[in-house]
Backbone bond lengths (Angstrom), bond angles and torsions (degrees), N, CA, C in turn:
res aa  C-N    CA-C-N  psi(-1)  N-CA   C-N-CA  omega(-1)  CA-C   N-CA-C  phi
1 S - - - 1.460 - - 1.529 111.71 -
2 K 1.347 116.52 -28.85 1.461 118.75 178.21 1.525 111.34 -66.59
3 I 1.333 117.36 -28.50 1.466 120.29 178.70 1.526 110.04 -61.46
4 I 1.339 116.72 -44.22 1.461 121.16 -179.19 1.520 110.91 -68.06
5 T 1.343 117.82 -44.28 1.465 120.31 -178.93 1.527 111.34 -67.27
6 T 1.338 117.49 -33.95 1.464 120.04 176.97 1.522 110.78 -63.78
7 A 1.334 116.77 -43.40 1.461 119.86 176.98 1.521 111.27 -64.20
8 F 1.334 117.14 -38.20 1.462 121.33 179.86 1.527 110.92 -63.96
9 F 1.330 117.02 -48.38 1.461 119.84 -178.97 1.531 111.76 -71.92
10 S 1.325 118.32 -25.91 1.465 120.02 173.87 1.521 110.59 -64.44
11 Y 1.328 116.15 -35.63 1.473 120.26 176.87 1.531 110.58 -72.48
12 I 1.340 117.56 -39.94 1.469 121.09 -176.65 1.531 111.41 -73.20
13 L 1.335 117.39 -49.25 1.467 121.61 -172.50 1.521 113.49 -87.39
14 L 1.329 117.42 -34.42 1.463 120.71 -174.72 1.520 113.39 -109.40
15 G 1.334 117.19 -7.39 1.457 119.95 -178.53 1.510 113.75 68.05
16 M 1.339 117.98 25.04 1.455 121.71 -179.42 1.527 110.01 -75.83
17 K 1.323 116.18 122.80 1.460 121.07 179.58 1.525 109.16 -101.95
18 L 1.319 115.37 128.33 1.459 121.45 -178.36 1.523 110.23 -103.35
19 R 1.319 116.41 139.33 1.453 121.82 173.29 1.520 109.66 -79.54
20 W 1.321 115.84 167.20 1.461 119.35 -174.71 1.517 111.64 -65.10
21 K 1.344 117.99 -31.41 1.464 119.79 177.12 1.525 111.00 -66.60
22 Q 1.324 116.41 -36.89 1.458 119.29 177.59 1.523 111.15 -68.25
23 I 1.340 117.00 -38.79 1.461 120.20 177.86 1.528 110.52 -64.05
24 V 1.333 116.61 -42.44 1.464 120.64 177.83 1.528 110.22 -62.69
25 S 1.322 117.06 -40.97 1.463 120.11 -179.94 1.531 111.18 -65.25
26 L 1.339 117.56 -37.43 1.466 120.59 177.71 1.526 111.36 -66.81
27 L 1.327 116.87 -41.12 1.470 120.07 176.80 1.529 110.87 -64.52
28 A 1.340 115.99 -41.16 1.468 119.48 178.05 1.524 111.08 -64.84
29 L 1.333 116.54 -38.32 1.468 120.22 177.55 1.520 110.83 -63.55
30 T 1.339 116.82 -41.99 1.465 120.62 179.48 1.521 110.95 -62.72
31 V 1.325 116.97 -48.20 1.470 120.53 179.99 1.526 110.23 -63.28
32 G 1.327 116.87 -40.43 1.459 120.24 179.34 1.519 112.52 -62.38
33 M 1.335 117.10 -42.26 1.457 120.28 179.18 1.525 111.23 -67.60
34 V 1.341 117.77 -35.43 1.462 120.57 176.26 1.528 110.54 -62.31
35 L 1.339 116.90 -44.54 1.457 120.77 179.95 1.531 111.49 -64.86
36 V 1.338 116.35 -40.96 1.464 119.75 -179.47 1.521 110.58 -64.27
37 Q 1.331 117.24 -44.36 1.457 120.20 -176.83 1.524 111.78 -73.04
38 L 1.338 117.53 -33.70 1.463 119.42 176.05 1.522 111.09 -67.62
39 A 1.334 116.55 -34.70 1.461 120.12 -178.85 1.519 112.83 -73.88
40 T 1.350 117.71 -20.62 1.464 120.52 -175.92 1.512 113.42 -112.28
41 E 1.341 118.82 0.18 1.459 119.51 -178.06 1.523 110.15 -74.14
42 G 1.319 115.45 148.78 1.451 121.36 179.71 1.514 111.55 -84.57
43 P 1.335 117.23 -175.25 1.455 120.31 178.88 1.516 112.12 -65.54
44 S 1.318 116.41 149.86 1.459 121.57 -179.08 1.522 110.04 -67.05
45 A 1.319 114.46 145.66 1.461 119.53 178.80 1.525 109.70 -71.11
46 P 1.335 117.22 140.57 1.464 119.17 179.83 1.514 110.98 -67.57
47 G 1.324 115.38 154.83 1.453 120.03 178.89 1.510 111.47 118.88
48 R 1.309 114.41 -176.27 1.453 121.05 -176.89 1.523 110.36 -74.13
49 V 1.326 116.16 134.50 1.456 121.98 -179.21 1.519 108.82 -121.40
50 S 1.332 116.70 130.77 1.462 122.05 176.77 1.518 108.32 -114.07
51 H 1.323 116.46 106.61 1.459 120.03 -179.19 1.526 111.29 -66.95
52 F 1.328 117.70 -34.30 1.467 120.42 179.28 1.530 110.79 -65.70
53 S 1.334 116.29 -46.16 1.471 119.52 178.99 1.525 110.71 -63.43
54 G 1.339 116.38 -39.09 1.459 119.27 177.88 1.515 112.16 -64.45
55 L 1.349 116.85 -41.09 1.461 120.26 178.96 1.527 111.02 -64.40
56 V 1.337 117.08 -42.65 1.465 120.78 178.89 1.530 110.67 -63.87
57 A 1.333 116.01 -41.03 1.468 119.51 179.59 1.521 111.42 -64.63
58 V 1.337 116.91 -42.77 1.465 120.44 -179.66 1.521 110.89 -65.28
59 L 1.343 116.74 -44.60 1.461 119.74 179.36 1.526 111.39 -64.02
60 G 1.334 116.76 -41.46 1.465 119.80 177.29 1.513 112.11 -62.36
61 A 1.346 116.50 -42.99 1.464 119.93 179.39 1.522 111.37 -65.99
62 S 1.341 117.10 -39.37 1.467 119.59 -178.33 1.526 111.24 -68.29
63 F 1.337 117.83 -39.39 1.460 120.29 179.66 1.526 111.38 -69.59
64 T 1.328 117.60 -45.79 1.466 119.56 -179.34 1.518 111.51 -66.97
65 S 1.340 117.07 -40.47 1.458 120.30 -179.73 1.527 111.18 -69.09
66 G 1.342 116.73 -42.18 1.456 119.91 177.73 1.523 112.20 -63.00
67 Y 1.340 116.44 -42.30 1.471 120.33 179.21 1.528 110.56 -65.20
68 A 1.348 117.01 -44.19 1.462 120.09 -179.22 1.523 111.13 -62.26
69 S 1.324 116.73 -40.16 1.462 120.65 -179.06 1.527 111.17 -64.66
70 V 1.328 116.90 -46.50 1.469 120.04 -178.08 1.527 110.44 -70.98
71 F 1.331 117.56 -37.00 1.461 119.88 179.22 1.526 110.77 -64.96
72 L 1.341 116.65 -39.02 1.464 119.45 176.59 1.527 110.83 -65.23
73 E 1.329 116.41 -38.54 1.468 119.55 175.52 1.524 110.83 -61.53
74 K 1.322 116.79 -39.78 1.463 120.52 178.75 1.518 110.66 -63.32
75 I 1.334 117.37 -40.10 1.463 120.59 178.00 1.526 110.67 -63.62
76 Y 1.327 116.30 -42.26 1.466 120.23 179.48 1.529 111.92 -61.67
77 K 1.335 116.67 -39.05 1.459 119.97 -169.08 1.519 114.23 -97.27
78 T 1.323 118.98 -21.12 1.465 120.52 -175.37 1.515 113.72 -110.18
79 N 1.316 118.21 -10.87 1.460 120.12 -179.79 1.518 109.78 -74.65
80 E 1.316 115.76 130.17 1.465 120.40 -176.43 1.525 112.78 -78.01
81 S 1.325 117.82 -23.48 1.461 119.88 -179.02 1.526 110.43 -69.66
82 D 1.297 116.03 141.62 1.467 122.06 -177.45 1.526 108.67 -86.18
83 V 1.346 115.89 84.40 1.456 122.02 -179.58 1.522 107.96 -113.46
84 S 1.321 117.01 130.88 1.456 121.07 -177.15 1.521 110.90 -73.39
85 I 1.340 115.18 164.99 1.460 120.68 177.79 1.527 110.44 -63.55
86 F 1.329 116.89 -39.11 1.458 120.42 178.91 1.525 110.93 -61.60
87 A 1.351 116.91 -42.98 1.462 120.28 179.70 1.526 111.03 -64.92
88 R 1.331 117.68 -37.71 1.464 120.60 177.44 1.532 111.07 -63.17
89 N 1.321 116.37 -41.03 1.458 119.33 178.50 1.523 111.68 -67.48
90 V 1.318 117.42 -34.60 1.461 120.19 175.85 1.529 110.06 -65.60
91 Q 1.334 117.44 -40.20 1.462 120.66 176.83 1.528 111.67 -62.06
92 L 1.339 116.76 -42.16 1.461 119.83 177.01 1.522 111.10 -64.40
93 A 1.336 116.70 -40.42 1.465 120.39 179.89 1.526 111.65 -65.58
94 A 1.334 117.11 -29.98 1.460 120.28 179.00 1.517 111.71 -63.05
95 F 1.345 117.27 -29.94 1.458 120.77 175.71 1.528 111.60 -86.28
96 A 1.324 116.90 -37.03 1.468 120.55 -173.72 1.529 112.14 -77.67
97 F 1.329 117.60 -34.79 1.463 119.91 -174.47 1.531 113.03 -63.61
98 P 1.342 120.99 -47.03 1.472 118.85 178.32 1.527 112.90 -59.95
99 I 1.321 117.47 -38.84 1.463 120.19 179.07 1.530 110.44 -64.01
100 A 1.343 116.62 -45.06 1.456 120.46 179.22 1.530 111.46 -64.58
101 A 1.329 116.75 -38.57 1.466 120.10 -179.46 1.526 110.75 -66.46
102 I 1.326 117.22 -43.12 1.468 120.34 179.13 1.521 110.94 -64.26
103 W 1.338 116.56 -43.31 1.464 120.30 178.37 1.530 111.68 -62.89
104 S 1.333 116.23 -38.84 1.461 119.76 178.90 1.523 111.14 -65.28
105 L 1.323 117.46 -40.30 1.463 120.97 178.83 1.523 111.57 -66.01
106 L 1.327 115.97 -39.78 1.468 118.90 -179.41 1.521 111.97 -70.57
107 K 1.314 117.08 -33.53 1.466 120.60 -173.68 1.523 112.83 -91.93
108 D 1.338 117.83 -41.27 1.465 121.02 -170.11 1.527 113.51 -120.30
109 F 1.325 117.54 20.60 1.469 118.59 -176.33 1.530 111.61 -64.27
110 Q 1.321 117.17 -43.08 1.465 120.06 -178.65 1.523 112.09 -65.95
111 T 1.332 116.62 -30.72 1.463 119.72 179.55 1.527 112.32 -80.44
112 S 1.338 116.85 -39.93 1.466 120.60 -173.95 1.525 113.21 -85.83
113 S 1.327 118.42 -23.55 1.469 120.11 -175.48 1.525 113.73 -64.83
114 P 1.365 121.21 -41.01 1.476 118.44 -179.11 1.525 113.46 -68.21
115 A 1.325 117.66 -43.29 1.467 120.95 -173.69 1.523 113.10 -102.26
116 G 1.323 118.45 -2.73 1.456 120.18 -179.06 1.514 112.37 96.63
117 Y 1.312 115.60 156.69 1.460 120.37 -175.42 1.521 112.42 -68.97
118 F 1.318 118.00 -30.68 1.469 121.49 -174.56 1.526 112.05 -95.59
119 Q 1.301 118.15 25.35 1.464 119.83 177.69 1.535 109.82 -67.51
120 G 1.329 114.80 140.53 1.461 119.75 178.42 1.511 114.98 82.65
121 F 1.329 118.18 -2.11 1.468 120.15 178.60 1.525 109.26 -72.14
122 D 1.326 115.73 129.44 1.456 121.24 176.51 1.522 108.80 -139.59
123 G 1.331 116.86 -167.55 1.461 120.26 -177.56 1.513 113.39 -64.09
124 V 1.339 117.23 -36.78 1.461 120.08 -179.67 1.529 110.67 -66.22
125 I 1.333 116.56 -44.28 1.467 120.09 178.61 1.524 110.64 -62.59
126 A 1.328 116.74 -40.28 1.467 120.32 178.62 1.522 110.69 -62.80
127 C 1.333 117.89 -39.37 1.466 121.22 178.15 1.527 110.89 -65.42
128 V 1.330 116.45 -40.19 1.470 119.79 178.39 1.530 110.77 -63.00
129 I 1.324 116.67 -43.46 1.475 120.41 178.52 1.525 110.34 -62.85
130 F 1.343 116.73 -42.57 1.460 120.52 178.80 1.526 110.87 -62.60
131 L 1.339 117.18 -41.30 1.461 120.49 179.18 1.523 111.25 -64.75
132 H 1.323 117.31 -40.27 1.464 119.79 177.47 1.531 111.38 -65.03
133 A 1.326 116.65 -41.61 1.468 119.97 179.28 1.526 111.01 -65.21
134 G 1.336 115.81 -46.45 1.464 118.92 177.26 1.509 112.38 -65.06
135 G 1.344 116.34 -35.35 1.468 119.83 176.98 1.511 112.40 -62.89
136 G 1.334 117.04 -36.05 1.467 119.57 177.37 1.525 112.14 -63.09
137 I 1.335 116.40 -39.95 1.467 120.19 176.68 1.522 110.72 -64.85
138 L 1.338 116.63 -41.78 1.470 120.53 -179.74 1.528 111.30 -65.96
139 V 1.325 116.76 -39.99 1.466 119.86 177.96 1.527 110.45 -62.64
140 G 1.329 116.54 -41.74 1.461 119.53 176.56 1.520 112.08 -61.68
141 A 1.335 117.06 -39.46 1.467 120.55 178.20 1.517 111.19 -66.30
142 V 1.333 116.59 -38.71 1.468 119.73 178.54 1.516 110.73 -62.45
143 M 1.331 117.39 -44.21 1.463 120.10 -177.78 1.529 112.18 -72.34
144 K 1.329 117.48 -26.16 1.460 119.56 179.39 1.520 111.72 -80.63
145 Y 1.335 117.07 -41.89 1.450 120.69 -174.52 1.524 113.35 -102.46
146 A 1.320 117.99 -10.65 1.468 121.38 177.30 1.526 108.36 -125.93
147 S 1.334 118.65 -113.24 1.464 121.40 178.65 1.515 109.34 -163.48
148 S 1.331 115.37 166.12 1.455 120.84 177.88 1.521 111.45 -67.65
149 I 1.319 116.55 -30.67 1.466 119.54 178.63 1.531 110.15 -67.09
150 L 1.322 116.79 -43.21 1.463 119.67 176.86 1.528 110.97 -64.81
151 K 1.335 116.71 -29.57 1.458 119.37 175.39 1.524 110.40 -63.86
152 C 1.345 117.59 -38.47 1.466 121.02 176.63 1.531 110.66 -61.80
153 F 1.330 116.73 -40.66 1.461 119.78 177.16 1.524 111.02 -64.38
154 A 1.332 117.02 -40.63 1.462 120.36 179.76 1.528 111.09 -65.06
155 M 1.330 117.01 -41.40 1.462 120.11 179.30 1.524 110.95 -68.45
156 A 1.331 117.40 -36.46 1.465 120.28 176.65 1.526 110.41 -63.67
157 A 1.328 116.74 -42.80 1.461 120.14 177.36 1.526 111.02 -63.51
158 S 1.342 116.80 -36.28 1.459 120.66 178.28 1.520 111.14 -65.34
159 I 1.338 116.86 -43.07 1.467 120.36 178.63 1.523 110.68 -63.15
160 C 1.325 116.26 -43.82 1.473 119.92 179.24 1.524 111.28 -62.91
161 L 1.337 117.28 -40.38 1.461 120.10 177.92 1.524 110.93 -64.28
162 S 1.335 116.71 -39.27 1.466 120.12 177.52 1.525 111.08 -63.64
163 V 1.334 116.43 -39.60 1.461 120.19 178.54 1.529 110.85 -65.14
164 I 1.330 116.95 -41.87 1.467 120.36 179.04 1.521 110.95 -62.00
165 I 1.338 116.56 -43.21 1.463 119.90 177.60 1.532 110.72 -64.25
166 S 1.347 116.67 -39.47 1.463 120.42 178.15 1.524 111.39 -63.33
167 C 1.334 116.77 -39.50 1.465 120.20 176.73 1.525 111.18 -64.87
168 H 1.326 116.77 -36.13 1.466 120.38 179.35 1.528 111.16 -64.21
169 F 1.328 116.90 -35.32 1.466 120.79 179.57 1.528 112.60 -91.39
170 G 1.333 117.45 6.34 1.448 120.81 175.77 1.510 115.66 80.47
171 L 1.331 117.76 14.94 1.467 120.18 179.85 1.524 111.99 -81.23
172 H 1.321 117.71 -23.82 1.463 122.61 176.19 1.527 108.75 -134.90
173 E 1.315 115.15 152.42 1.454 120.72 177.16 1.525 110.20 -96.47
174 I 1.316 115.72 142.21 1.464 121.03 178.14 1.525 108.78 -77.72
175 S 1.326 116.38 125.04 1.455 122.22 -179.22 1.526 109.17 -128.03
176 F 1.329 115.52 171.09 1.461 119.89 179.07 1.524 111.05 -64.55
177 A 1.352 116.72 -40.79 1.467 120.02 179.11 1.521 110.87 -62.33
178 L 1.339 116.83 -38.94 1.463 119.97 179.36 1.521 110.96 -66.28
179 L 1.317 117.41 -45.12 1.468 120.67 178.72 1.527 111.19 -63.83
180 A 1.346 116.93 -40.34 1.464 119.76 178.37 1.523 110.84 -64.68
181 G 1.331 116.73 -41.47 1.461 119.86 178.86 1.521 112.49 -64.64
182 L 1.329 116.77 -44.25 1.466 120.31 177.73 1.520 111.52 -62.31
183 S 1.332 116.56 -39.74 1.468 120.30 179.27 1.528 111.07 -64.58
184 L 1.339 116.77 -42.05 1.468 120.11 178.89 1.522 111.19 -64.35
185 V 1.325 116.87 -41.41 1.473 120.04 179.75 1.527 110.50 -63.37
186 I 1.320 117.47 -45.68 1.471 121.23 -179.56 1.529 110.78 -63.28
187 C 1.337 116.89 -45.05 1.473 120.30 179.88 1.525 111.03 -64.12
188 S 1.342 117.11 -40.09 1.467 119.85 -179.67 1.523 111.49 -65.67
189 I 1.339 117.45 -36.79 1.464 120.71 177.90 1.522 110.75 -63.15
190 F 1.338 117.21 -47.10 1.464 120.34 179.53 1.526 111.11 -65.34
191 L 1.338 117.46 -38.37 1.461 120.38 -179.09 1.516 111.42 -66.58
192 Y 1.332 117.72 -43.50 1.466 120.75 -178.28 1.524 111.32 -70.99
193 T 1.335 117.44 -46.71 1.469 119.34 -177.45 1.517 111.65 -68.44
194 R 1.316 118.16 -32.89 1.463 120.57 176.70 1.513 110.39 -63.69
195 N 1.330 116.92 -39.83 1.459 120.81 179.09 1.522 110.65 -68.59
196 V 1.342 116.65 -37.50 1.465 120.32 178.49 1.514 110.36 -64.05
197 E 1.338 117.59 -43.31 1.466 120.49 178.26 1.528 110.72 -62.53
198 T 1.341 117.41 -39.14 1.459 120.89 178.40 1.519 110.90 -63.26
199 L 1.335 116.81 -40.08 1.462 120.35 178.87 1.518 111.22 -65.44
200 H 1.353 116.92 -41.01 1.464 119.75 178.89 1.533 110.98 -63.49
201 I 1.323 116.91 -41.82 1.460 120.21 178.45 1.523 110.64 -63.70
202 S 1.350 116.46 -41.21 1.459 120.80 178.85 1.521 111.44 -64.17
203 D 1.349 116.40 -41.07 1.466 119.65 178.99 1.523 111.14 -64.22
204 R 1.343 116.76 -41.63 1.466 119.01 179.18 1.524 111.28 -65.76
205 A 1.332 117.25 -35.27 1.461 120.58 177.93 1.525 111.07 -66.20
206 K 1.350 116.08 -40.76 1.459 119.58 177.78 1.517 111.50 -63.83
207 Q 1.359 116.60 -42.09 1.458 119.55 179.36 1.527 111.02 -63.65
208 T 1.340 117.17 -39.45 1.465 120.70 178.81 1.521 110.86 -65.29
209 T 1.330 116.08 -41.36 1.475 120.66 179.02 1.515 110.80 -64.45
210 T 1.322 117.11 -39.93 1.468 121.64 179.05 1.528 110.90 -64.28
211 R 1.344 116.38 -44.36 1.477 119.52 178.87 1.518 111.14 -63.64
212 D 1.346 116.56 -40.32 1.458 119.79 179.32 1.520 111.19 -64.68
213 T 1.344 115.79 -38.07 1.466 119.22 179.68 1.520 110.94 -66.93
214 V 1.355 116.37 -41.51 1.458 119.66 178.67 1.529 110.46 -64.55
């Protein structure tokens, strides 16, 4: 659902116009990701389930996340000040870190206070933290030099790659729904990027024609 809201806010905030092939590719990507996640989800948690509350929560998360992603892209691309991607991520961390620290104290204070906050940290945890930090820089670069929509395609490809690796190690079983979802994601990526390359070639041709006319 975030894929659709990201495209919607890209049109509202950035004025990005999508061709029908791009719209079809986004719909195919959404359906493909639904099939992949349904094929790999575990058993439902016991207890009372509210489908209405879950639907409202998912829609709220998709709209807020899609808006935040496109708004951050707008800041990267329209701000006149020469601020690096690293500096932008530090600014975001300045707001996020106090909130995370307060939440950690409220939730895990009794557990972390006797043994210290960094209990259980080892090389694997350090690698995970490094990957998350580096991933934040890469996401910022994608939104500055590409777009939030392409970021959705990159994350979808990442999820599919993780599922394939999980199937290789026997953590998930290969099913028809999983294969159909992976096929839709791959086809949507080629369809969208092919259209983007065609648009870039067309834009360069128009610029060349304009210069020749002048």
